[in-house]
C-alpha positions in Angstrom: 135.1 107.5 49.5 134.5 108.2 45.8 135.1 111.7 44.3 131.6 112.3 43.5 130.6 111.5 47.0 133.1 113.9 48.5 132.1 116.5 46.2 128.3 116.1 47.2 129.2 116.3 51.0 131.5 119.2 50.4 128.8 121.2 48.4 126.0 120.6 51.0 128.2 121.3 53.7 129.1 124.5 52.2 125.4 125.4 52.3 125.0 124.2 55.8 128.0 126.3 57.0 126.5 129.6 55.0 123.2 129.1 56.7 125.0 128.7 60.2 127.1 132.0 59.8 123.7 133.9 58.8 122.0 132.6 61.8 125.0 133.3 64.3 125.3 136.9 63.1 121.4 137.9 62.6 120.2 136.9 66.2 119.1 140.3 67.3 118.8 141.8 70.0 120.9 139.5 72.4 118.6 137.2 74.8 118.8 138.2 78.3 121.0 136.0 80.6 120.8 134.4 84.0 123.2 132.5 86.2 122.2 129.4 88.4 124.0 127.1 90.5 124.4 123.4 89.5 126.1 122.1 92.5 129.0 122.7 94.5 131.3 125.5 93.2 129.9 125.1 89.5 127.5 127.7 88.0 126.0 128.1 84.4 125.1 130.9 82.6 122.2 130.4 80.0 119.5 132.2 78.1 116.8 133.1 80.4 114.1 132.8 77.6 114.1 132.2 74.0 117.1 131.2 71.8 120.7 132.4 72.1 124.0 131.6 72.8 125.1 128.2 74.2 125.6 127.6 77.8 128.5 128.7 79.5 130.0 127.1 82.7 131.4 129.1 85.3 134.0 127.9 87.8 135.3 130.0 90.3 138.6 129.5 92.3 140.5 131.3 94.6 143.1 132.2 91.9 140.7 133.1 89.4 137.7 132.0 87.0 137.8 129.1 84.6 134.8 129.4 82.1 133.7 127.1 79.3 132.6 128.6 76.3 131.7 132.4 76.2 128.8 132.9 73.8 128.6 135.5 71.2 130.6 138.6 71.3 127.5 140.8 72.2 126.9 138.6 75.3 130.5 139.6 76.6 129.7 142.3 79.1 126.7 140.6 80.5 128.6 137.7 81.2 131.4 139.3 82.8 128.7 141.3 84.8 127.0 137.9 86.2 130.5 136.5 86.9 131.2 139.3 89.3 128.2 138.6 91.4 129.9 135.3 92.3 133.6 136.8 92.8 135.9 139.4 92.5 138.7 137.4 91.0 139.4 137.5 87.2 138.6 135.2 84.3 141.7 133.2 83.7 140.8 130.4 81.1 137.9 130.0 78.5 137.9 126.6 77.2 136.1 126.1 73.9 133.8 123.1 73.3 133.9 124.1 69.5 134.4 127.1 67.3 130.9 128.2 66.5 130.1 132.0 67.3 127.4 131.2 69.9 129.9 129.4 71.8 133.3 131.0 71.0 132.0 134.4 69.7 133.5 136.1 72.7 137.0 134.7 72.5 138.4 138.0 71.1 137.1 140.1 73.8 138.4 137.4 76.3 142.0 137.3 74.9 143.3 140.6 76.5 143.0 138.9 80.1 142.3 135.1 79.7 143.8 132.2 78.3 141.7 130.8 75.4 142.0 126.9 75.0 140.5 124.6 72.5 141.0 121.4 70.2 143.5 121.9 67.5 140.8 121.3 64.9 138.9 124.2 66.4 141.9 126.5 65.9 142.4 125.4 62.4 138.5 125.6 61.4 138.8 129.3 62.9 142.0 129.9 60.8 140.1 128.8 57.6 137.1 130.7 58.4 138.9 134.0 59.2 137.3 133.9 62.7 138.4 135.9 65.3 139.6 135.1 68.8 141.9 132.1 67.9 143.1 129.9 70.8 146.3 130.3 71.9 146.6 127.0 73.5 145.5 123.5 71.9 145.6 120.1 72.3 145.2 116.8 70.3 143.8 114.5 72.7 143.3 115.9 76.2 144.3 118.5 78.4 144.0 119.5 82.0 143.6 123.0 83.7 144.7 123.4 87.3 144.0 126.7 88.9 143.2 127.6 92.8 143.1 123.6 93.7 140.5 122.7 91.1 140.8 121.0 88.1 139.1 121.0 84.7 139.9 118.2 82.0 139.1 118.8 78.5 138.7 115.6 76.3 138.5 115.0 72.6 136.9 111.9 72.0 136.0 112.2 68.1 133.8 113.8 65.6 130.1 114.2 66.1 128.8 117.9 66.0 132.0 119.2 64.2 135.3 117.7 63.9 136.7 119.6 67.1 134.4 119.1 69.8 135.6 118.8 73.4 134.0 117.6 76.3 134.8 119.2 79.7 135.0 117.2 82.8 134.8 118.6 86.1 136.1 115.6 88.2 135.3 117.1 91.9 131.7 118.4 90.8 130.7 115.1 88.8 129.9 117.4 86.0 130.3 117.7 82.4 130.1 120.5 79.8 129.2 118.4 76.6 129.0 121.7 74.0 126.7 120.6 71.2 127.2 117.0 71.2 124.2 116.8 73.7 121.2 118.8 73.7 117.9 119.4 75.5 116.9 122.1 73.3 116.6 122.2 70.5 116.1 118.6 69.9 117.7 118.4 66.3 121.1 118.0 66.2 123.4 120.0 63.8 125.8 118.1 61.8 128.4 120.7 60.7 130.1 118.7 57.8 132.1 121.6 56.6 133.8 121.7 60.0 134.4 117.9 60.2 131.0 116.8 61.6 129.7 113.3 61.4 126.5 111.7 61.7 128.0 108.1 61.6 130.5 108.8 64.4 128.3 111.1 66.5 127.3 107.9 68.8 130.7 106.5 69.0 131.9 109.8 70.6 129.1 110.0 73.1 129.8 106.3 74.1 133.3 107.5 75.2 131.7 110.6 77.0 129.4 108.2 78.7 132.5 106.4 80.3 133.3 109.5 82.5 132.1 109.4 86.1 129.3 112.2 86.2 126.0 112.9 87.1 125.4 116.4 85.8 125.6 117.3 82.1 125.5 120.7 80.8 124.1 120.4 77.3 125.4 123.1 74.4 121.6 124.5 74.9 118.7 124.2 77.1 118.4 123.0 80.5 121.0 121.2 82.5 120.5 117.4 82.2 122.2 114.4 83.8 124.0 111.2 82.5 120.7 109.4 81.7 119.8 112.3 79.4 122.8 112.1 77.5 122.2 108.2 77.4 119.0 109.1 75.8 120.0 111.5 73.4 122.8 109.0 72.0 120.1 106.5 72.1 117.5 108.4 70.2 120.1 109.7 67.8 121.1 106.3 66.7 117.5 105.6 66.3 117.0 108.2 64.1 120.1 107.5 61.9 118.9 103.9 61.5 115.5 105.0 60.4 116.9 107.5 58.0 119.9 105.2 56.7 116.9 102.7 55.9 115.1 105.1 53.6 118.2 106.3 52.2 119.3 102.4 51.4 115.8 101.7 50.4 115.9 104.4 47.4 113.8 106.7 49.2 114.7 110.4 48.1 115.4 113.7 49.8 111.6 114.6 49.9 111.0 111.6 51.9 114.0 112.1 54.4 113.0 115.7 55.2 109.6 114.6 55.6 110.4 111.8 58.3 112.7 114.1 60.2 110.1 116.9 60.5 107.1 114.7 61.2 108.8 111.7 63.3 111.7 113.5 64.9 110.7 117.1 64.8 113.2 118.8 63.1 112.2 122.2 62.7 111.0 122.7 58.9 112.9 125.8 58.4 115.8 125.2 61.2 119.3 124.6 60.8 119.4 120.9 61.3 117.5 120.4 57.9 120.2 122.5 56.1 122.7 119.7 56.0 120.3 116.8 54.7 122.2 116.5 51.5 125.4 115.7 53.3 123.7 113.7 56.0 122.3 111.3 52.9 125.6 111.4 51.1 127.3 110.3 54.4 124.5 107.3 55.3 125.1 106.1 51.6 128.9 105.0 52.6 
């Protein structure tokens, strides 16, 4: 990759991460949350309306509770209250799918009583950003958490939304939590180049996820879906990327790319997804 290309990606990525920080710090007031049963012993806490923190998976066991993600810090006490409607056992583990505040912003408040676990790139990103709530336990490719006779497998398959994305697999429930590698709302993917994201590698990462034996898919945001939903998202992402790559390699400029993303793929004109278009274009020129 040329020095010029690296500079272009880096500059655009800094703009994107700045927008992300502003977004995660200015969502007021917190949206109300609701808890619902997915099946078996697996539950999800999600915003009941509007836009807010990412979906939280709740897995109660006889020895304590395993959470996947913990939203913003302002959601902490409501999350604890909803977990208590299921069990009086303490939260023992929190597994982060990635480091964004809407998924890992509650880490600092969890650390006094729970182990926080994430991919090693998540911790590195958080250290670089001076983000509170650093995970005490990290892994490179995979890690298993066993508690009260139940198991959750954390897997890092590669880059996509960030460079530290982890998918959490619940084998007994035939379910996954994908973090923001898969979304059902909003539909536009946010490629966080400043923290290792990649549009070119995203679909290959999802191909690995699709090798898992699961029926239920908890997305980073939006209603719970299934394996076919993940496959459709992956295929739609590839089609979008191919279309935009054709425009870029055909000499079309940023204005035409933005117009296509908004009109054909319904990316919000003022949304976060468009904030990384410069870096997106630079990567597609490789």
